C-alpha positions in Angstrom: -0.9 14.6 -24.7 -0.7 12.1 -21.8 -3.8 10.1 -21.0 -4.8 8.6 -17.7 -6.9 5.9 -19.5 -6.8 4.4 -23.0 -9.8 2.2 -23.9 -9.1 -0.1 -26.9 -11.7 -1.9 -28.9 -11.6 -4.1 -32.0 -14.6 -2.2 -33.5 -16.1 1.2 -33.2 -18.8 0.8 -30.4 -17.0 -2.0 -28.5 -15.7 0.5 -25.9 -19.1 2.2 -25.5 -20.8 -1.1 -25.0 -18.2 -2.6 -22.7 -17.1 0.3 -20.5 -18.8 3.5 -21.6 -20.2 4.3 -18.2 -16.9 3.7 -16.5 -15.2 6.0 -18.9 -17.8 8.7 -18.3 -17.4 8.3 -14.6 -13.6 8.7 -14.8 -13.9 11.7 -17.0 -16.3 13.3 -14.5 -13.5 12.8 -11.9 -11.1 14.8 -14.1 -9.3 11.9 -15.8 -8.1 12.3 -19.4 -9.4 9.4 -21.5 -8.9 8.3 -25.1 -10.4 5.6 -27.3 -8.5 3.5 -29.9 -10.5 1.5 -32.4 -8.5 -1.2 -34.1 -10.7 -1.6 -37.2 -13.3 0.4 -39.0 -15.9 -2.3 -38.7 -16.1 -2.8 -42.4 -17.6 -6.3 -42.2 -20.6 -5.2 -40.2 -24.0 -6.4 -41.4 -25.4 -2.9 -41.1 -24.2 0.6 -41.8 -20.9 1.5 -43.6 -17.4 2.7 -42.7 -18.4 6.3 -43.4 -21.5 6.1 -41.2 -19.7 4.4 -38.4 -16.9 7.0 -38.5 -19.5 9.7 -37.9 -21.2 7.7 -35.2 -18.0 7.0 -33.4 -17.2 10.7 -33.4 -20.6 11.6 -31.9 -20.3 8.8 -29.3 -16.8 10.1 -28.3 -18.3 13.6 -27.9 -21.1 12.3 -25.7 -18.7 10.6 -23.4 -16.2 13.5 -23.4 -13.1 11.6 -24.4 -10.0 13.7 -25.3 -9.1 11.8 -28.4 -10.3 8.9 -30.6 -8.1 7.2 -33.2 -8.6 4.3 -35.6 -5.7 2.0 -36.8 -7.6 0.7 -39.7 -6.7 -3.0 -39.2 -8.6 -5.5 -41.3 -12.0 -6.3 -39.7 -12.2 -10.0 -39.1 -8.7 -10.7 -40.4 -6.2 -8.8 -38.3 -3.7 -11.0 -36.5 -1.5 -10.9 -33.4 1.9 -10.3 -35.0 4.8 -7.9 -34.8 3.5 -5.4 -37.4 0.1 -5.1 -35.6 1.7 -5.0 -32.2 4.0 -2.2 -33.2 1.2 0.0 -34.4 -0.5 -0.3 -31.0 2.8 0.2 -29.2 3.2 3.5 -31.0 -0.2 4.6 -29.7 0.6 3.5 -26.2 3.9 5.3 -26.2 2.3 8.4 -27.8 -0.4 8.8 -25.0 1.4 7.0 -22.1 -1.8 5.8 -20.4 -1.6 4.6 -16.8 -4.6 2.3 -17.3 -5.6 0.5 -20.5 -9.1 -1.1 -21.0 -9.3 -3.9 -23.5 -11.8 -6.2 -25.3 -13.2 -9.2 -23.5 -10.8 -12.1 -23.0 -13.3 -14.5 -24.7 -16.4 -13.7 -26.7 -18.8 -14.5 -29.5 -17.1 -12.3 -32.0 -13.6 -13.6 -33.0 -12.1 -10.1 -33.1 -12.8 -9.5 -29.5 -10.6 -12.2 -28.2 -8.0 -11.5 -30.9 -8.1 -7.8 -30.1 -7.8 -8.5 -26.4 -4.7 -10.7 -26.9 -3.1 -8.4 -29.4 -3.5 -5.2 -27.4 -2.4 -7.0 -24.2 0.8 -8.1 -25.9 1.4 -4.6 -27.1 0.9 -3.2 -23.6 3.8 -5.4 -22.3 6.1 -4.9 -25.3 5.6 -1.1 -25.2 7.6 -1.2 -21.9 10.7 -2.8 -23.5 13.3 -0.1 -24.5 14.8 -2.4 -27.1 11.5 -2.5 -29.0 12.2 0.5 -31.2 9.4 2.7 -32.6 10.0 5.9 -34.5 7.2 8.5 -35.1 7.8 11.7 -37.0 11.5 10.9 -37.1 11.7 10.8 -33.3 12.4 7.6 -31.3 9.6 7.0 -28.8 10.3 6.3 -25.2 9.3 3.0 -23.7 6.1 3.1 -21.7 4.1 0.3 -20.0 0.7 0.9 -18.5 0.5 0.2 -14.8 -2.9 -1.6 -15.1 -4.6 -3.6 -17.9 -8.2 -4.6 -17.5 -10.7 -6.3 -19.8 -14.3 -5.2 -20.1 -17.1 -7.7 -20.7 -19.1 -7.9 -24.0 -21.5 -10.5 -25.4 -20.6 -13.5 -23.1 -21.6 -13.3 -19.4 -18.0 -13.6 -18.1 -17.4 -13.7 -14.4 -15.9 -10.3 -13.5 -12.9 -10.0 -11.2 -14.2 -6.6 -10.0 -17.1 -4.2 -10.8 -17.4 -0.5 -10.9 -20.3 1.5 -9.6 -21.6 3.5 -12.6 -25.0 4.4 -11.3 -24.7 8.1 -12.2 -23.5 7.5 -15.7 -25.7 4.7 -17.2 -27.8 7.2 -19.2 -24.7 8.8 -20.7 -23.4 5.3 -21.7 -26.8 4.4 -23.3 -26.8 7.7 -25.2 -23.2 6.9 -26.5 -24.3 3.4 -27.5 -27.4 4.8 -29.3 -25.2 7.2 -31.2 -24.4 4.1 -33.3 -27.8 4.2 -34.9 -26.8 2.0 -37.9 -25.8 -0.9 -35.6 -28.5 -1.1 -32.9 -32.2 -1.4 -32.5 -34.1 1.0 -34.8 -37.7 0.1 -35.7 -37.5 2.4 -38.7 -34.4 0.7 -40.2 -34.7 -1.3 -43.4 -31.3 -2.9 -43.0 -30.8 -6.6 -42.4 -31.1 -7.9 -38.9 -28.0 -8.8 -36.9 -27.3 -10.3 -33.5 -26.9 -6.8 -32.0 -29.7 -5.0 -33.8 -32.6 -6.5 -31.7 -34.4 -4.6 -29.1 -33.5 -7.3 -26.6 -29.8 -6.7 -27.2 -30.1 -3.0 -26.6 -32.1 -3.6 -23.4 -29.5 -6.2 -22.3 -26.8 -3.5 -22.1 -28.9 -1.8 -19.4 -30.1 -4.9 -17.6 -26.6 -6.4 -17.4 -25.4 -3.2 -15.7 -28.5 -3.3 -13.5 -27.9 -6.9 -12.4 -24.2 -6.2 -11.7 -25.3 -3.2 -9.7 -27.8 -5.4 -7.8 -25.0 -7.7 -6.7 -23.0 -4.9 -5.1 -25.9 -3.0 -3.7 -26.0 -0.1 -6.2 -28.2 0.8 -9.2 -25.8 0.0 -12.0 -22.3 -1.4 -12.4 -19.8 -2.5 -15.1 -17.7 -5.6 -14.8 -14.0 -6.2 -15.6 -11.5 -9.0 -15.6 -7.9 -8.5 -14.6 -4.7 -10.0 -15.8 -3.2 -10.0 -12.3 -4.5 -9.4 -8.8 -6.4 -6.2 -8.1 -5.0 -4.8 -4.9 -6.2 -2.3 -2.3 -4.3 -0.8 0.6 -7.2 -0.8 3.0 -10.3 -2.9 3.5 -12.5 0.2 3.6 -11.7 0.8 -0.1 -14.0 -2.1 -0.9 -17.7 -1.4 -1.2 
């Protein structure tokens, strides 16, 4: 199955929080989208691996993604090395996405920057034919995504561009709330964490609302780019 877009996150729920509405918008336009989680989030303060697996499945169904995979890297301790790069390269070559969305380039959680740098390296290396990967006894063809963008997470990074997601903010919030073990739940008896507060959950919406305000729409999501974002006409800008 070839995908148009592959969104990669260090943990289950990273993608939903960072670019869930953009994904929903692209799917509505007919794009084929998949999610790749690098870890199972086993170090999380709340929930469990089993619970988060079920939550991730539900969130994927809400967004309408074609496929969701998890590489099972060590939460908190994965590194940017050849072995980890090759695992991601296999996924990139398997689904041949034209666009890849990655973790924030810098953030509070150490896995976000690490995941960003690791997956970015894999996107480049996946295009080198002399980097050999074999899956099910078949050599994979080289494939390099045409575009690599990074969504924004905890830190208020300056976006290079923003996407109008006004019609899809509720779908995003529903996908985020599918991770009941992680986010605000007044009935939960689990320990508090930086992302379990009501303020954090509300911030997901008001960040999108503020970015939307800046471009004259209701809601938007921001991204940073590894190279210039180009348009072929001034009227493509809103």
